[in-house]
C-alpha positions in Angstrom: 45.0 23.0 47.5 48.2 23.5 49.6 46.6 26.3 51.6 43.5 24.2 52.2 45.6 21.2 53.4 47.5 23.4 55.9 44.2 24.9 57.2 42.9 21.4 57.7 46.1 20.3 59.4 45.9 23.3 61.8 42.4 22.4 62.7 43.3 18.8 63.4 46.4 19.7 65.5 44.3 22.1 67.6 41.5 19.6 68.3 41.1 17.7 71.6 42.1 14.5 69.9 45.6 15.8 69.1 46.3 18.5 71.7 47.3 15.9 74.3 49.9 14.2 72.2 52.9 16.1 71.0 54.3 13.0 69.3 51.2 12.5 67.2 51.2 16.2 66.3 54.8 16.0 65.2 54.2 12.8 63.2 51.2 14.1 61.4 52.9 17.5 60.7 56.0 15.8 59.3 54.2 13.5 56.9 51.8 16.2 55.6 54.6 18.7 55.0 56.7 16.1 53.2 53.8 15.2 51.0 53.1 18.8 50.2 56.7 19.3 49.2 56.5 16.3 46.8 58.8 14.1 48.9 56.6 11.1 49.3 59.6 8.9 48.7 61.0 10.0 52.1 58.0 8.8 54.0 59.6 5.5 55.1 59.7 4.0 58.5 63.5 4.7 59.1 63.3 8.3 57.9 60.2 9.1 60.1 61.9 7.4 63.0 65.0 9.6 62.6 63.2 12.8 61.7 60.3 12.7 64.2 61.5 10.5 67.0 65.2 11.1 67.1 66.3 7.6 66.2 69.7 7.0 64.7 69.6 6.9 60.9 69.2 3.3 59.7 67.9 2.1 63.1 66.6 -1.4 63.2 62.8 -1.2 62.7 62.2 -4.9 63.6 63.2 -4.2 67.2 61.8 -0.6 67.5 58.1 -0.2 66.6 57.8 3.4 67.5 56.8 4.6 64.0 54.2 1.8 63.5 52.7 2.4 66.9 52.4 6.1 66.4 51.0 5.7 62.9 48.2 3.5 64.3 47.5 6.0 67.0 47.4 8.9 64.5 44.9 7.0 62.4 42.8 6.3 65.4 42.8 10.0 66.5 42.0 11.2 63.0 39.1 8.8 62.8 37.7 10.1 66.1 38.3 13.7 65.1 36.2 13.4 61.9 33.6 11.1 63.4 32.6 13.8 65.9 32.3 16.5 63.3 29.9 17.2 60.5 30.8 16.2 57.0 32.3 18.9 54.7 35.6 20.4 53.8 39.0 18.9 53.2 40.1 15.9 55.2 43.4 14.3 56.0 43.7 10.5 56.1 46.6 8.2 56.7 45.8 4.9 54.9 46.6 1.6 56.6 49.9 0.2 55.5 51.2 3.6 54.3 52.8 6.7 55.8 51.8 8.9 52.8 48.8 11.0 53.8 45.8 11.4 51.5 43.8 14.6 51.1 40.3 14.6 49.9 37.2 16.8 49.9 34.0 15.7 51.6 30.8 17.4 50.8 28.0 17.9 53.5 25.2 15.3 53.5 22.6 16.1 50.8 24.8 18.4 48.8 25.2 17.3 45.2 28.8 16.6 44.1 28.5 18.2 40.7 31.9 19.8 40.5 34.1 18.9 43.5 37.3 21.0 43.8 40.2 19.2 42.2 42.7 17.7 44.6 45.9 18.6 42.8 48.6 16.1 43.4 51.7 17.4 45.2 54.5 18.4 42.9 56.6 15.3 42.0 59.9 14.8 43.6 62.9 15.4 41.3 63.5 12.3 39.3 67.2 12.9 38.5 67.6 9.4 37.0 70.7 8.6 35.0 68.6 8.5 31.9 67.4 12.0 32.4 70.8 13.3 33.3 72.2 12.1 30.0 69.7 14.2 28.1 70.1 17.1 30.5 73.9 17.1 29.9 73.4 17.2 26.2 71.0 20.1 26.3 72.5 22.0 29.3 76.1 21.8 28.2 75.7 22.4 24.5 76.6 18.9 23.4 73.6 18.7 21.0 70.0 19.6 20.6 68.5 16.3 21.8 67.1 15.2 25.0 65.9 11.8 26.2 62.3 11.0 27.2 60.8 11.8 29.7 61.2 15.5 29.4 63.2 17.0 32.2 61.4 19.1 34.8 62.3 22.8 35.2 64.1 21.9 38.5 66.2 19.3 36.7 66.9 21.7 33.9 68.3 24.4 36.3 70.6 22.0 38.1 71.6 19.9 35.0 74.9 21.6 34.2 76.3 20.9 37.7 74.7 17.4 38.1 75.9 16.2 34.7 79.5 17.5 35.2 82.1 15.0 35.9 83.8 14.8 39.3 82.7 15.6 42.8 80.6 18.7 43.5 81.9 21.1 46.2 79.3 22.7 48.5 80.9 25.8 50.0 79.2 27.0 53.2 80.0 30.1 55.1 81.6 30.4 58.5 81.2 27.0 60.1 84.0 25.8 62.3 83.8 22.3 61.0 81.2 20.7 58.7 82.3 17.7 56.6 79.6 15.1 56.1 81.0 11.7 55.4 77.8 10.2 54.1 74.0 10.7 53.9 73.5 9.7 57.6 75.2 13.0 58.5 72.9 15.0 56.3 69.9 13.2 57.9 71.3 14.0 61.3 71.5 17.7 60.4 67.8 17.7 59.4 66.6 16.7 62.9 65.5 19.4 65.3 67.9 20.1 68.2 67.7 22.4 71.3 69.6 25.7 71.0 72.7 24.5 72.8 72.9 21.1 71.1 76.0 19.8 69.4 75.8 17.0 66.8 78.7 14.6 66.8 78.6 12.0 64.1 81.5 10.7 62.1 83.4 13.6 60.7 80.8 16.2 61.8 80.9 18.6 64.7 78.3 21.4 64.4 76.8 23.5 67.1 73.9 25.8 66.9 76.1 28.4 68.6 78.8 28.1 66.0 79.7 30.8 63.5 77.2 29.5 60.9 73.7 30.7 61.6 71.0 28.1 61.9 69.1 29.4 58.8 72.3 28.9 56.8 72.6 25.4 58.1 69.1 24.8 57.0 70.0 26.1 53.6 73.0 23.7 53.5 70.7 20.8 54.4 68.2 21.7 51.7 70.9 21.7 49.0 72.8 18.6 50.2 69.6 16.6 50.6 68.6 17.4 46.9 72.1 16.4 45.8 71.7 13.1 47.7 68.4 12.4 46.0 70.1 13.2 42.6 72.9 10.7 43.4 75.5 13.4 42.8 78.7 12.9 44.9 79.6 16.0 46.9 81.7 17.3 49.7 80.9 20.1 52.1 83.7 22.6 52.7 83.9 25.9 54.5 85.2 29.2 53.2 88.3 29.2 55.5 89.3 25.8 54.2 89.1 26.4 50.5 91.0 28.3 47.8 90.3 28.8 44.1 93.2 26.5 43.2 91.7 23.6 45.2 88.4 23.6 43.2 89.6 24.7 39.8 87.3 23.1 37.3 85.0 21.4 39.9 81.3 22.3 39.9 80.4 24.3 43.0 77.4 25.4 45.0 78.2 28.4 47.3 75.8 29.2 50.1 75.6 32.5 52.0 76.2 36.1 50.8 78.1 38.5 53.0 79.4 35.7 55.2 80.8 33.9 52.2 83.5 35.7 50.2 83.1 33.2 47.4 79.6 34.4 46.7 80.6 38.1 46.7 83.6 37.3 44.4 81.5 35.4 41.9 78.5 37.7 41.7 79.9 41.3 42.3 80.0 42.1 38.6 76.6 40.6 37.6 73.4 42.5 37.0 71.9 42.1 40.5 74.1 42.4 43.6 73.9 43.4 47.2 75.9 46.0 49.0 76.4 46.5 52.8 76.7 50.2 53.8 76.9 52.0 57.1 74.7 51.4 60.1 73.3 48.0 59.1 71.9 49.4 55.9 71.9 47.2 52.8 71.2 48.1 49.2 70.0 45.9 46.3 71.4 47.1 43.0 70.4 46.6 39.4 73.2 47.7 37.1 70.6 48.6 34.5 69.2 51.3 36.8 71.0 54.4 38.0 69.4 54.3 41.5 69.1 51.6 44.1 66.4 49.0 43.5 65.7 48.3 47.2 67.0 49.6 50.6 67.0 47.4 53.7 67.4 48.6 57.3 68.3 46.2 60.1 69.9 42.7 59.9 68.5 39.5 61.5 69.1 38.4 64.2 70.7 41.6 65.6 67.7 43.9 64.8 64.2 43.4 63.3 64.2 42.9 59.6 60.7 43.0 58.1 61.9 42.2 54.6 64.9 40.3 53.1 66.2 39.8 49.6 68.1 36.9 48.1 69.7 35.8 44.9 69.8 32.5 43.1 72.6 32.6 40.5 73.8 30.0 38.0 77.0 30.6 36.1 77.8 28.3 33.2 81.2 29.4 31.9 83.1 26.7 29.9 85.8 29.3 28.9 86.8 29.8 32.6 86.0 26.2 33.4 83.4 27.3 35.9 80.1 25.7 36.8 78.6 27.5 39.8 75.3 27.9 41.6 75.3 30.7 44.2 72.6 30.9 46.8 72.5 33.8 49.3 70.4 36.4 51.0 71.2 39.6 52.8 70.6 37.7 56.1 70.7 34.0 56.9 66.9 34.0 56.6 67.2 35.2 53.0 69.8 32.5 52.3 67.4 29.8 53.8 64.5 31.1 51.6 66.7 31.1 48.5 67.9 27.5 49.1 64.3 26.3 49.6 63.4 28.1 46.4 66.3 26.6 44.5 65.5 23.0 45.5 61.7 23.2 45.2 60.0 21.8 42.0 57.1 24.2 42.3 59.4 27.2 42.3 60.9 26.2 39.0 57.6 25.5 37.4 56.8 29.2 37.9 60.2 30.3 36.7 59.8 28.3 33.5 56.5 30.2 32.8 58.0 33.6 33.3 61.7 33.4 32.4 63.2 34.9 29.2 64.2 32.5 26.4 67.5 30.8 26.9 67.3 30.5 30.7 67.5 26.7 30.5 71.2 26.6 29.3 72.8 29.9 30.0 73.7 32.1 33.0 70.8 33.0 35.2 70.0 35.3 38.1 66.7 35.3 40.1 66.1 38.1 42.6 63.7 37.1 45.5 61.9 39.1 48.2 60.6 37.6 51.4 58.6 39.2 54.2 59.7 38.3 57.7 57.6 38.1 60.8 59.7 37.6 63.9 62.2 35.0 62.7 59.9 33.3 60.2 60.3 34.2 56.5 57.3 34.0 54.1 57.4 32.2 50.8 59.4 34.4 48.4 58.2 36.6 45.6 60.2 36.7 42.4 61.1 40.3 41.6 63.2 39.7 38.5 64.7 37.0 36.3 67.7 37.8 34.1 69.4 35.3 31.8 72.3 35.8 29.4 
């Protein structure tokens, strides 16, 4: 279904009705992608205004009708696009009064609709309600064998130990000269596209695309902090140069980045799967249960072409050392970006739940990912291995 929707979207965007309007293209692309990702709850007027049209987060919609006007124009262009084309295939609609697109199959005239393809609903957004988290805390932290209804999703299960832990969660990013979001408006500002030389200045935030943090790593940071905001988990973003082990002793952590983040290396270097940088931009993927290297990688984005990247998503639940950590990192920033998208995507964890060994829900976990890269665009990852202990 997802592939069919994207094919239909590409056809619409390339049509005469949409080619002439960049804003309508951006509007339709955003709402379709959000729906496919299961984030229908984000398709509100203020969010679309900020994401698509660069309005300030929380802008006053009564005095600025840009979203409503463009939504009406998108509906009109969609109607004209399909009116001039024969029936058949998957169609995209934007119902009046809603910003959530609808996808449905239409059969050619005269063709019996005996068994239309099922239009699978997008994966639900993570619920992360307080009721769920109480049950998750019980199961995930070994406080009992019970959980509360409704049953937690695999995504919620993976994140449960950190989300249910008391205190503020620390998100440790690599290399940024200064990233300290004061509230969700800063996170929303990060998610908006900016030209290469742009600098965002909002509240406590100063972040340039030419800063030490690569833009893929920033995107990884945004994916994680956005999910935490949805979950209602208090967090602070810190950078490696500003943080010591003593400062976060006992606090749950998410560390982002691999070779650019010494925290990730320190926490994962003795685990089953690990990465090693060797001479001449050569990187090696090791599996300690094998005598030889699992994978070899030549090149490093963005300095040289990199046709394939590898990434690790690691969860460490260690009450003895008072440590609750999720580490997300790739050999390059693109790998880190892919790993963060994987770690926050409900569909990823549905597949993990089907293939993971018993006990993955509550213990330590490593997932090794592979992604193919064309230019500077990574493909959806393939899970190479899942290890829990």
